[in-house]
C-alpha positions in Angstrom: 150.2 98.9 110.3 148.8 95.4 110.1 146.1 96.3 112.6 145.1 99.3 110.5 145.0 97.1 107.4 142.7 94.5 109.1 140.5 97.2 110.4 140.1 98.6 106.8 139.2 95.1 105.5 136.6 94.7 108.3 135.1 98.1 107.4 134.9 97.1 103.8 133.1 93.9 104.7 130.6 95.7 107.0 129.9 98.3 104.2 129.1 95.5 101.7 126.7 93.9 104.3 125.0 97.2 104.8 124.6 97.8 101.1 123.0 94.3 100.8 120.6 95.2 103.5 119.7 98.5 101.9 119.0 97.0 98.5 116.9 94.2 100.1 114.8 96.9 101.7 114.7 98.8 98.4 113.2 95.9 96.4 110.7 95.1 99.1 109.4 98.6 99.3 109.7 99.2 95.6 107.4 96.2 94.9 105.0 97.4 97.6 104.7 100.7 95.8 104.4 98.9 92.5 101.7 96.5 93.5 99.7 99.1 95.5 100.2 102.2 93.2 101.7 104.0 96.2 103.6 107.0 95.1 104.7 108.0 98.6 106.6 104.7 99.0 107.9 104.9 95.5 109.3 108.3 96.1 111.0 107.1 99.3 112.6 104.3 97.4 113.8 106.6 94.7 115.3 109.1 97.2 116.9 106.3 99.3 118.9 105.0 96.3 121.3 108.0 96.7 122.4 106.3 99.9 123.4 103.2 98.1 125.3 105.2 95.4 127.1 107.1 98.1 128.1 103.9 99.9 129.5 102.4 96.7 131.6 105.4 96.1 132.8 105.4 99.7 133.6 101.7 99.7 135.4 101.9 96.4 137.6 104.8 97.5 138.5 102.9 100.7 139.4 99.8 98.7 141.5 101.7 96.3 143.3 103.5 99.1 144.1 100.1 100.7 145.4 98.8 97.4 147.6 101.8 97.0 148.9 102.1 100.5 149.0 98.5 102.0 150.2 96.4 99.1 147.9 93.4 99.9 148.7 89.9 98.6 146.9 86.6 98.1 143.6 86.3 99.9 143.6 89.9 101.0 144.0 91.1 97.5 141.2 88.9 96.4 139.0 90.4 99.1 139.7 94.0 98.0 139.3 93.4 94.3 136.2 91.3 94.9 134.7 94.0 97.1 135.1 96.5 94.3 133.1 94.3 92.0 130.5 93.3 94.6 129.8 96.9 95.4 129.1 97.6 91.8 126.6 94.7 91.7 124.9 95.8 94.9 124.7 99.4 93.6 123.0 98.1 90.4 120.5 96.1 92.5 119.6 99.4 94.1 119.1 101.0 90.7 116.9 98.2 89.6 114.7 98.5 92.6 114.5 102.3 91.9 113.4 101.6 88.3 110.5 99.5 89.6 109.5 102.3 92.0 109.7 104.8 89.1 107.3 102.7 87.1 104.8 102.8 90.0 105.1 106.6 90.1 104.9 107.0 86.3 101.6 105.0 86.0 99.9 106.3 89.1 96.9 106.1 89.9 96.7 102.9 87.8 98.6 99.7 88.6 101.5 99.0 86.3 100.8 95.3 85.8 97.5 93.7 84.7 96.0 90.9 86.7 97.4 88.3 84.3 101.0 88.9 85.3 100.6 90.4 88.8 101.1 87.0 90.6 104.2 86.3 88.6 105.8 89.6 89.6 104.7 89.1 93.2 106.7 85.8 93.3 109.7 87.4 91.4 109.8 90.2 93.9 109.6 87.9 96.9 112.5 85.8 95.5 114.6 88.8 94.8 114.2 89.9 98.4 115.1 86.4 99.5 118.3 86.6 97.5 119.3 90.0 98.9 118.5 88.8 102.5 120.6 85.7 102.0 123.5 87.9 100.7 123.6 89.7 104.0 124.2 86.3 105.8 126.5 85.2 103.1 128.7 88.3 103.4 128.8 87.9 107.2 129.5 84.2 107.3 130.9 83.2 103.9 128.9 80.0 104.1 129.0 78.7 100.6 125.8 76.6 101.1 124.0 80.0 101.1 125.7 80.9 97.8 124.3 77.7 96.3 120.8 78.6 97.6 121.0 82.0 96.0 121.9 80.4 92.6 119.0 78.0 93.0 116.5 80.8 93.8 117.7 82.7 90.8 116.9 79.8 88.5 113.3 80.1 89.5 113.4 83.8 88.8 114.7 83.1 85.3 111.8 80.7 84.7 109.3 83.3 85.8 111.0 85.8 83.6 110.6 83.5 80.6 106.9 82.9 81.5 106.2 86.6 81.3 107.3 86.7 77.7 105.1 83.7 76.9 102.1 85.6 78.5 102.9 88.8 76.5 103.3 86.8 73.3 100.1 84.8 73.7 97.0 85.5 71.5 95.1 86.4 74.7 97.3 89.4 75.4 95.4 92.5 74.4 97.1 95.2 76.5 98.3 98.6 75.1 101.8 99.1 73.8 102.8 101.2 76.9 101.6 98.6 79.3 103.3 95.9 77.4 106.5 97.8 77.6 106.0 98.3 81.3 105.5 94.6 81.9 108.5 93.7 79.8 110.7 96.2 81.7 109.4 95.0 85.1 110.3 91.4 84.3 113.7 92.4 83.1 114.5 94.6 86.1 113.5 91.8 88.5 115.4 89.2 86.6 118.6 91.4 86.5 118.3 92.1 90.2 118.5 88.3 90.9 121.4 88.0 88.4 123.4 90.6 90.3 122.7 88.8 93.5 124.2 85.7 91.9 127.2 87.7 90.8 127.9 88.7 94.4 127.5 85.1 95.6 130.0 83.9 93.0 132.5 86.5 94.1 132.1 85.4 97.7 132.8 81.8 96.5 135.9 83.2 94.8 137.1 84.9 98.0 136.7 81.6 100.0 138.0 79.1 97.5 140.2 81.2 95.1 138.4 79.5 92.2 136.4 81.7 89.8 133.2 80.2 88.4 132.1 82.3 85.5 128.4 83.1 85.1 126.0 85.0 82.9 125.4 87.7 85.5 128.4 89.8 84.4 126.5 92.1 82.1 
């Protein structure tokens, strides 16, 4: 029975890692479609999000079965409960990448972002992908130095997010209302993607140490 239990825990861990890989690819490709007004890539990202949703449901069902049938205690219980919450954050990261691809498809053949904010979004997207790629390694190794790196990267994303609002609020901003809304939404999606990555990192920290560090990403 114990071997079955450990095999289930290993499978849950592998599924979380695969989800992290999928959402990293999703953001990378979503931004490619966004920056290049590429509706083909955008549609692929939108369609691929169903895989992330399916994996979350599958992982959650597996975790609930383990809770019900195996009666885990201590660190094993933390692992299962933490996995349920991590899968929700990873699924949301996939949704946020999909939203960016949907903006690219909506505004085709025009680019969504004007030149004044395009470099900011390029950096935000790159940092988001870095966070997701680091999550893969973090979930595989539980190296808390990587968790700290993720939090540091997200601080830069927050700064870039704030800079977008300064650009939009400046007297020089003369874009239309729809484009202003698109820019604001893009920044919010990218900022939230990073926040959910931090949420996963904090939960891995909890699994390793048993100590919960509350953060602002639980929303």
